[in-house]
C-alpha positions as CSV (number, residue, x, y, z in Angstrom):
1,M,-3.3,19.6,12.1
2,S,0.4,19.5,13.4
3,N,3.2,17.1,12.1
4,R,3.0,15.4,15.5
5,N,-1.0,14.0,14.4
6,I,0.0,12.8,11.5
7,E,0.4,9.3,11.9
8,L,2.4,7.6,8.6
9,I,2.3,3.6,7.8
10,A,5.6,2.4,6.1
11,S,4.6,0.0,3.3
12,Y,6.3,-3.0,3.1
13,W,9.0,-3.0,1.2
14,T,9.8,0.5,2.5
15,I,11.5,-0.6,5.2
16,A,12.3,-4.2,3.5
17,G,15.8,-4.1,2.8
18,D,17.6,-5.4,0.2
19,T,14.5,-7.0,-1.6
20,Y,11.5,-6.0,-4.0
21,P,8.3,-7.1,-6.0
22,G,9.2,-10.2,-7.8
23,A,12.8,-10.9,-6.5
24,P,14.0,-14.9,-5.7
25,S,12.9,-14.0,-2.1
26,E,10.6,-11.0,-0.8
27,I,11.2,-12.3,2.3
28,S,12.8,-8.9,4.0
29,P,16.8,-9.6,5.1
30,Y,15.6,-7.6,8.1
31,S,13.8,-9.7,11.6
32,L,10.6,-8.6,12.3
33,Q,11.6,-7.3,15.4
34,A,14.9,-4.9,14.0
35,R,12.6,-3.7,11.6
36,A,9.6,-2.9,14.2
37,E,12.3,-1.5,16.3
38,V,13.5,0.5,13.8
39,A,10.6,1.9,12.3
40,S,8.7,2.7,15.9
41,K,12.0,4.5,16.6
42,A,11.5,6.4,13.4
43,G,8.2,7.9,13.7
44,W,6.3,5.5,12.3
45,R,3.0,4.2,13.5
46,G,2.3,1.5,11.2
47,M,4.0,-1.4,9.0
48,G,3.1,-3.3,5.8
49,L,3.6,-6.8,5.4
50,V,3.6,-8.9,2.2
51,H,2.7,-12.5,2.4
52,A,5.7,-14.7,2.4
53,D,7.4,-12.1,4.8
54,I,4.7,-12.7,7.3
55,V,4.7,-16.1,7.0
56,H,8.2,-16.3,7.5
57,A,7.7,-14.3,10.5
58,I,4.9,-16.1,11.9
59,E,6.3,-19.8,11.3
60,K,10.1,-18.8,13.3
61,L,8.3,-17.0,16.1
62,G,4.7,-17.9,16.7
63,L,1.9,-15.8,16.6
64,S,2.0,-14.9,20.1
65,T,5.2,-12.9,19.6
66,V,4.1,-11.5,16.2
67,R,1.7,-9.4,18.1
68,Q,3.8,-8.3,21.0
69,I,6.6,-7.5,18.8
70,F,3.9,-4.9,17.3
71,S,2.4,-4.3,20.4
72,D,5.6,-3.2,22.0
73,N,6.7,-0.8,19.6
74,G,4.0,1.1,19.4
75,I,3.0,-0.2,16.1
76,K,-0.9,-0.2,15.5
77,H,-1.9,0.1,11.8
78,L,-1.4,-3.2,10.0
79,E,-1.7,-3.9,6.1
80,V,-1.5,-7.2,4.2
81,E,-0.3,-7.6,0.9
82,F,-0.6,-8.6,-2.1
83,L,-3.7,-10.4,-3.5
84,I,-3.6,-10.8,-7.8
85,D,-5.8,-12.7,-10.0
86,W,-9.0,-12.7,-7.8
87,H,-11.2,-12.1,-10.9
88,L,-9.7,-15.1,-13.0
89,E,-10.6,-18.3,-13.4
90,G,-8.7,-22.1,-13.2
91,D,-5.6,-22.7,-11.5
92,K,-4.5,-19.3,-11.2
93,R,-7.9,-18.4,-8.9
94,V,-7.2,-21.7,-7.1
95,A,-4.1,-20.0,-6.0
96,S,-5.5,-16.4,-5.4
97,D,-7.7,-17.9,-2.9
98,R,-5.7,-20.3,-1.3
99,M,-3.3,-17.0,-0.6
100,R,-6.6,-14.8,0.5
101,D,-7.5,-16.9,3.1
102,N,-4.5,-17.5,3.7
103,L,-3.5,-13.5,4.1
104,L,-7.3,-12.9,5.8
105,E,-6.8,-15.5,8.6
106,I,-3.2,-14.0,9.4
107,A,-4.7,-10.7,9.4
108,G,-7.2,-11.4,11.7
109,E,-5.0,-13.0,14.3
110,I,-2.6,-10.1,14.3
111,G,-4.7,-6.8,13.5
112,A,-4.6,-5.7,10.3
113,R,-7.1,-4.4,8.8
114,K,-6.7,-3.7,5.5
115,L,-5.8,-6.6,2.1
116,K,-4.0,-4.7,-0.9
117,C,-4.5,-6.1,-3.9
118,A,-4.5,-5.4,-8.0
119,G,-6.8,-6.5,-10.9
120,G,-5.8,-7.5,-13.8
121,L,-2.0,-7.6,-13.3
122,F,0.5,-7.3,-17.1
123,E,-3.4,-7.8,-18.4
124,K,-3.8,-5.8,-22.1
125,G,-7.0,-3.6,-22.7
126,E,-10.4,-2.7,-21.2
127,P,-10.9,-5.3,-18.5
128,D,-14.0,-6.6,-17.6
129,V,-16.2,-5.1,-15.3
130,P,-19.1,-6.6,-14.6
131,R,-16.9,-9.8,-13.9
132,M,-14.7,-8.0,-11.9
133,R,-17.0,-6.5,-9.9
134,D,-18.9,-10.1,-8.9
135,A,-15.1,-11.1,-8.5
136,F,-14.4,-7.8,-5.5
137,A,-18.0,-8.3,-3.7
138,I,-16.7,-12.1,-3.6
139,L,-13.4,-10.7,-2.0
140,C,-15.1,-7.8,-0.1
141,D,-17.1,-10.4,1.6
142,K,-14.4,-12.6,2.6
143,A,-12.3,-10.4,4.1
144,S,-15.6,-8.5,6.1
145,A,-15.8,-11.7,7.6
146,F,-12.1,-10.6,9.5
147,G,-13.1,-6.7,10.0
148,V,-10.7,-6.1,6.9
149,D,-11.0,-3.6,4.4
150,V,-9.5,-4.6,0.3
151,A,-8.3,-2.0,-1.2
152,L,-7.8,-1.9,-4.8
153,E,-4.2,-0.2,-6.5
154,F,-5.0,1.1,-10.1
155,L,-1.6,0.1,-11.5
156,P,-0.1,1.5,-15.0
157,F,0.7,-2.5,-15.4
158,S,-2.6,-3.8,-15.4
159,S,-6.0,-3.7,-16.5
160,V,-7.1,-1.5,-13.6
161,N,-5.3,1.4,-14.6
162,T,-6.9,4.3,-13.5
163,I,-8.9,5.9,-11.3
164,D,-12.1,5.7,-13.4
165,R,-11.9,2.1,-13.6
166,A,-10.7,1.6,-10.5
167,I,-14.2,3.3,-9.5
168,A,-16.2,1.6,-11.8
169,V,-14.7,-2.3,-10.2
170,T,-15.1,-0.9,-6.6
171,G,-18.2,1.5,-6.5
172,A,-21.0,0.6,-4.4
173,V,-20.1,-2.9,-4.8
174,R,-19.0,-3.2,-0.8
175,P,-18.7,-1.4,2.2
176,N,-15.1,-2.5,2.9
177,G,-14.0,-2.2,-0.7
178,G,-12.4,0.3,-2.5
179,L,-9.7,2.3,-3.5
180,M,-5.7,2.8,-2.4
181,V,-4.6,6.0,-4.1
182,D,-0.8,6.0,-4.5
183,T,0.9,9.3,-5.8
184,W,3.1,7.1,-7.8
185,H,0.5,5.3,-10.4
186,I,-1.7,8.4,-10.4
187,A,2.0,10.4,-11.8
188,R,3.2,7.2,-14.0
189,G,-0.6,6.7,-14.6
190,G,-1.1,9.3,-16.6
191,M,-3.2,11.0,-14.5
192,S,-3.0,14.4,-12.6
193,V,-3.7,15.5,-9.1
194,D,-6.7,17.2,-10.0
195,E,-8.3,13.7,-10.8
196,I,-8.0,12.5,-7.2
197,S,-11.3,15.1,-6.2
198,K,-13.5,12.7,-8.4
199,I,-12.7,9.6,-6.0
200,P,-15.7,9.6,-3.2
201,L,-14.2,9.7,0.4
202,E,-15.9,6.4,1.5
203,L,-13.9,4.9,-1.4
204,I,-10.7,5.9,-0.2
205,K,-9.4,2.9,2.5
206,G,-5.7,4.1,2.1
207,V,-3.2,6.3,0.8
208,E,0.1,5.8,-0.6
209,L,2.6,8.2,-0.9
210,D,6.0,8.4,-3.1
211,D,7.8,10.4,-5.4
212,V,8.5,9.7,-9.4
213,G,11.7,10.5,-10.9
214,H,11.7,13.7,-13.9
215,E,12.2,10.9,-16.1
216,M,11.2,6.8,-16.3
217,V,13.6,4.2,-16.0
218,G,12.6,1.1,-18.6
219,D,9.2,0.6,-18.6
220,E,6.7,1.5,-16.1
221,F,7.0,-2.0,-13.6
222,N,10.6,-1.6,-13.6
223,D,10.6,2.1,-12.7
224,S,7.8,1.0,-9.7
225,T,10.4,-1.6,-8.6
226,H,13.4,0.3,-8.5
227,H,13.2,3.7,-9.1
228,R,10.6,5.8,-7.0
229,K,11.8,8.7,-5.2
230,L,11.7,9.9,-1.3
231,C,8.9,12.4,-1.6
232,G,9.8,16.0,-1.9
233,E,13.4,14.7,-4.2
234,G,11.3,14.0,-7.6
235,A,9.1,15.4,-10.2
236,L,5.7,15.6,-7.8
237,D,4.3,18.6,-6.2
238,M,3.9,15.9,-3.1
239,P,2.1,19.2,-1.0
240,A,-0.5,19.6,-3.5
241,N,-1.1,15.8,-3.8
242,I,-1.5,15.4,-0.3
243,Q,-4.0,18.6,0.1
244,A,-5.8,17.2,-2.5
245,L,-6.5,14.0,-0.3
246,V,-7.4,16.2,2.8
247,D,-9.5,18.6,0.7
248,V,-11.7,15.2,-0.5
249,G,-11.8,14.4,2.9
250,Y,-9.3,11.8,4.2
251,R,-7.2,12.1,7.2
252,G,-5.4,9.1,7.2
253,P,-3.2,6.8,8.1
254,W,-0.7,7.2,5.3
255,G,1.5,4.6,3.6
256,V,4.2,5.8,2.6
257,E,5.2,3.1,-0.5
258,L,9.0,3.8,-2.0
259,I,10.5,0.8,-3.4
260,S,13.8,1.9,-4.8
261,A,17.0,0.5,-5.5
262,E,18.9,2.9,-3.9
263,L,16.9,2.9,-0.5
264,R,17.0,-0.5,-0.4
265,K,21.2,-0.7,-0.3
266,L,20.8,1.9,3.0
267,P,21.1,0.4,6.7
268,L,18.0,0.1,7.9
269,E,18.0,2.6,10.5
270,V,19.3,5.1,7.8
271,A,16.4,4.5,5.3
272,A,13.2,4.3,7.8
273,K,14.7,7.9,8.7
274,K,15.1,9.3,5.8
275,A,11.7,7.9,4.4
276,F,10.1,9.3,7.7
277,D,11.9,12.3,7.7
278,T,11.5,13.5,3.8
279,T,7.6,12.7,3.9
280,I,6.6,14.3,7.2
281,A,8.0,17.4,5.5
282,Q,5.8,17.2,2.9
283,F,2.6,18.1,5.5
284,E,4.2,21.5,6.0
285,G,2.3,24.3,4.9
286,V,-1.3,21.1,4.7
287,V,-4.2,23.2,5.4
288,F,-6.6,20.9,7.3
289,P,-10.5,22.2,8.2
290,A,-10.8,23.3,11.6
291,R,-12.9,20.5,13.3
C-alpha cells in the first residue's frame, strides 16, 4: 500500500493552535474554516472536534455551514470528544450524560462516526469492571442510534490504563464499542509494542499515532498535555508500532494526536504540514498484506 492510500486524521489538538486539554478555553484561536482549509492542503482527510470548539463553531456559523466546510475541503473522517465520568453516579454522571447527548446529536448532524472517551480519569486503584461494562453498554447503545462508534482510550492517568483493562471493560459489550489505540498511551503506560497483538481487530475503533520524549517531563498528565513528540522525532520505533497494528488487521484511517507546547506555537500552516509529513513518512517500509 502506497502512502497516497494512507488517510490521516488530524486529531483536534494537532491543529488547534495555542490551547490544550484543561486550558481556560479549549476553543481554537483559529476558525473552523481556516483549520479545515489548511488541513486539506496539507493532506489530512479527517479532523477531530472537541465539545467546546464544535459547539462554538455551530453557534457562530450554523450546522449547514459547518457541514459545508468539511465537504468543501474533503474532510470525510470526523470524530468528537472527549467524554468522561460516564460510569459514575450523581452530579458528575448527570453532566456527563448531558455532554454525551450533545456530542452524539452533533455527530449525527455533521456525520462524525467516532466518540472518544476515557474511563476513570484521575481515579486511583482497580476499576470496577462489571459496573463500567454496564455503563459502557449504555453509552454504546446511545451512540448506536446515531451510527457512532465509541472508542475508549486507556490513559496512563486513569484507572483504565492498560490494554488488558480496556479489553476487560469493552470486550464483547457492543459491536460499536472498543478501543482507541494511542502509541503514546502504550509507551507511557509501560506497555510494549508487542502487546498490540492481543487486541482483537473488532475492538480497534481507532488509532492515534504520536511519539514520546526520551524522558518524561513531570507526571504523565503534564507530559501528555505539553510534551508529545512528532512521529519519528522521539523515542519510539513508529514504523514498528504501525506494523503491529497492520499485522492485527487494522487498515485505517490513522489519527495523529500531537499535544505539544512546541507545535501549538507554530503558525497553523506550518504545524499542519509538519505533523502530516512526519507521520506519513513513518509508513515507508511498513508491509501491508497483498489483497
